[in-house]
C-alpha positions as CSV (number, residue, x, y, z in Angstrom):
1,M,174.8,-19.4,-68.2
2,E,174.0,-19.5,-72.0
3,L,176.2,-17.6,-74.5
4,I,175.1,-16.6,-77.7
5,D,177.3,-15.1,-80.7
6,L,175.9,-12.2,-82.5
7,T,176.6,-12.0,-86.2
8,I,175.9,-10.1,-89.3
9,E,175.7,-10.6,-93.1
10,D,178.3,-8.7,-95.3
11,D,175.5,-7.9,-98.0
12,V,174.7,-4.2,-97.8
13,K,171.0,-5.1,-98.8
14,D,170.9,-7.2,-95.4
15,A,169.6,-5.1,-92.6
16,S,172.2,-6.5,-90.2
17,G,175.0,-4.4,-88.6
18,V,175.7,-1.4,-86.6
19,T,173.2,1.4,-87.6
20,A,173.9,4.1,-84.9
21,I,176.2,5.2,-81.9
22,A,174.5,6.7,-78.9
23,T,175.8,8.8,-76.0
24,V,174.3,7.3,-72.8
25,D,174.0,8.1,-69.1
26,S,174.4,4.6,-67.8
27,P,176.5,2.2,-70.1
28,A,176.2,-0.7,-67.9
29,I,172.7,-0.9,-68.4
30,E,171.5,-3.1,-71.2
31,Q,168.5,-2.3,-73.2
32,G,165.9,-5.2,-74.1
33,Y,165.7,-6.2,-77.7
34,F,162.9,-7.3,-79.7
35,A,162.4,-9.5,-82.7
36,F,160.4,-9.1,-85.9
37,G,159.5,-11.7,-88.5
38,S,161.6,-12.9,-91.2
39,N,162.8,-16.2,-92.8
40,K,166.1,-15.8,-90.7
41,E,165.3,-14.2,-87.4
42,L,166.8,-10.7,-87.1
43,K,166.9,-8.9,-83.8
44,T,167.8,-5.5,-83.0
45,I,170.0,-4.9,-79.9
46,R,171.7,-2.1,-78.1
47,V,175.1,-3.1,-76.7
48,T,177.4,-1.3,-74.4
49,C,180.9,-2.4,-73.4
50,G,181.3,-0.1,-70.3
51,S,180.7,0.0,-66.7
52,Q,178.8,2.5,-64.4
53,K,182.0,4.4,-64.3
54,G,181.5,5.0,-68.2
55,N,183.6,3.9,-71.2
56,F,184.6,7.3,-72.5
57,A,188.3,8.1,-72.3
58,A,188.6,11.7,-70.8
59,P,187.1,14.2,-73.0
60,I,189.9,16.0,-75.0
61,G,189.6,19.6,-73.6
62,D,187.1,21.9,-75.1
63,R,187.7,20.4,-78.7
64,Q,184.3,18.6,-78.4
65,I,185.9,15.2,-79.1
66,L,185.0,12.0,-77.4
67,A,187.1,8.8,-77.7
68,G,186.5,5.3,-76.4
69,A,186.0,1.7,-77.1
70,L,182.8,0.9,-79.2
71,M,183.0,-2.8,-79.3
72,I,185.2,-5.3,-77.5
73,P,185.5,-9.0,-78.9
74,D,184.5,-12.0,-76.9
75,M,183.1,-9.7,-74.0
76,A,180.1,-11.6,-72.4
77,I,177.5,-9.0,-72.2
78,P,174.4,-9.7,-69.8
79,R,171.1,-9.8,-71.3
80,I,167.4,-10.4,-70.1
81,D,164.8,-11.4,-72.6
82,E,162.0,-8.8,-71.8
83,K,159.2,-11.3,-72.5
84,T,160.7,-14.6,-71.0
85,K,162.8,-12.9,-68.3
86,R,165.5,-15.6,-69.3
87,E,169.0,-14.3,-68.5
88,Y,171.9,-15.1,-70.8
89,N,174.9,-13.5,-72.3
90,V,175.9,-12.4,-75.9
91,K,179.2,-11.6,-77.5
92,F,180.9,-10.6,-80.6
93,S,183.8,-12.4,-82.1
94,S,186.8,-10.2,-83.4
95,K,185.7,-11.5,-87.0
96,T,182.2,-10.1,-86.5
97,I,183.5,-6.8,-85.3
98,E,185.8,-6.4,-88.4
99,Q,182.7,-7.2,-90.6
100,I,180.5,-4.6,-88.7
101,V,183.2,-1.8,-89.1
102,K,183.7,-2.4,-92.7
103,K,179.8,-2.5,-93.2
104,H,179.3,0.5,-91.1
105,A,181.9,2.6,-93.2
106,K,180.5,1.2,-96.5
107,L,177.0,2.4,-95.7
108,S,178.3,5.8,-94.6
109,Y,176.7,5.6,-91.2
110,A,179.3,8.0,-89.4
111,N,176.9,10.5,-89.0
112,N,174.4,8.4,-87.0
113,V,174.9,9.8,-83.6
114,N,172.1,10.0,-81.3
115,Q,171.1,10.6,-77.5
116,M,170.0,7.7,-75.5
117,H,169.2,5.4,-78.6
118,D,166.5,7.9,-79.4
119,N,166.7,8.5,-83.2
120,T,164.2,11.6,-82.8
121,R,167.2,13.0,-80.7
122,M,170.1,13.0,-83.3
123,I,173.0,15.1,-82.2
124,N,173.6,18.0,-84.7
125,D,176.9,18.1,-86.5
126,S,178.2,15.0,-84.8
127,Y,180.0,12.1,-86.4
128,L,182.5,9.2,-86.0
129,Y,185.4,10.9,-87.8
130,Q,188.1,8.5,-87.0
131,S,188.1,4.7,-85.9
132,F,190.2,1.7,-86.0
133,I,190.5,-2.0,-84.8
134,I,193.3,-2.5,-82.4
135,N,195.8,-4.9,-83.9
136,R,199.4,-5.0,-82.3
137,A,200.7,-7.3,-84.8
138,M,200.1,-4.6,-87.5
139,G,201.2,-1.8,-85.3
140,V,197.6,-0.6,-84.6
141,N,198.0,0.1,-80.9
142,P,195.6,1.3,-78.3
143,P,195.8,4.9,-77.2
144,L,197.6,6.0,-74.2
145,G,195.7,5.0,-71.2
146,Q,193.7,2.4,-73.1
147,E,196.4,-0.3,-73.0
148,H,194.0,-2.8,-71.2
149,L,192.0,-3.0,-74.5
150,V,192.5,-6.3,-76.3
151,D,193.2,-6.8,-80.0
152,G,190.0,-6.8,-82.1
153,T,188.6,-3.8,-80.2
154,W,186.8,-1.1,-82.2
155,F,188.0,2.2,-81.0
156,G,186.5,5.5,-82.0
157,F,186.8,9.3,-82.0
158,I,183.4,11.1,-82.1
159,Y,183.2,15.0,-82.6
160,I,180.4,16.5,-80.9
161,G,179.3,19.5,-83.0
162,D,176.4,20.6,-80.8
163,K,177.9,22.9,-78.2
164,N,174.7,22.7,-76.1
165,I,174.9,19.0,-75.9
166,W,178.7,19.3,-75.0
167,D,178.2,21.7,-72.2
168,E,175.0,20.5,-70.9
169,Y,175.4,16.7,-71.1
170,I,179.2,15.8,-71.8
171,K,181.0,18.3,-69.5
172,T,178.6,17.8,-66.6
173,G,179.0,14.0,-66.7
174,I,175.6,13.2,-67.5
175,Y,176.6,11.2,-70.5
176,T,179.4,8.9,-69.7
177,G,179.6,6.3,-72.4
178,F,179.1,5.1,-75.9
179,S,176.6,2.4,-76.8
180,V,176.2,1.0,-80.3
181,E,172.9,-0.2,-81.7
182,G,172.1,-2.2,-84.8
183,F,170.4,-5.6,-86.0
184,F,172.1,-9.0,-85.6
185,Y,171.6,-12.6,-85.9
186,E,171.9,-15.2,-83.1
187,E,174.0,-18.1,-83.5
188,P,173.0,-21.4,-81.8
189,F,173.1,-21.5,-77.9
190,K,176.3,-22.4,-76.1
191,K,176.8,-23.2,-72.4
192,L,179.7,-21.4,-70.5
193,T,182.0,-23.7,-68.9
194,E,182.3,-23.5,-65.1
195,A,185.7,-21.7,-65.6
196,E,184.2,-19.1,-68.1
197,D,181.2,-18.4,-65.8
198,D,183.8,-17.7,-62.9
199,L,185.8,-15.6,-65.3
200,F,182.7,-13.6,-66.4
201,N,181.5,-13.0,-62.8
202,E,184.7,-11.6,-61.9
203,L,184.7,-9.3,-65.0
204,L,181.2,-8.1,-63.8
205,T,182.6,-7.4,-60.2
206,E,185.8,-5.4,-61.6
207,L,183.4,-3.4,-63.9
208,S,180.8,-2.5,-61.2
């Protein structure tokens, strides 16, 4: 299966990068993405790194805090082109994730938290108030219970200030995961080796 690297530009005048984080009900379901014209093709894409079990860590009591992995490096994410129905995979390198995190902070996008990737349903008084990139060599370790996450993972804590959303959607288990959305460039196509394809299929089986 084809594997595509998604990248961004560091320049803040360039639209690429993560623009929002959504709380979603089915983090295994990948949304289709669309393209718009430019000299260098830029696409908007919504990416989740969870399974149908969700990718939130356990909610922290009634403190209205959610924690979980936002992006995982080199994880093959299945996609289907809505127009051509072509199936393929995309991934982010650890280098690209670091670029994304820096640009997200620089552009002050921490308050961009919505429901189900719908920017007309922003969650009031909600924001990414703490995040880090796991790097064991630097002493930046995953939280307890999240030791399976690899170096280069972007991990975040989001405060949900809207009590109604917390009570009606989070505590009830309707929303189970994070999903980031943004604009990204595609690197040239690459074919997965047979071993990589087998490993990817095993991962899908584990996550389902």
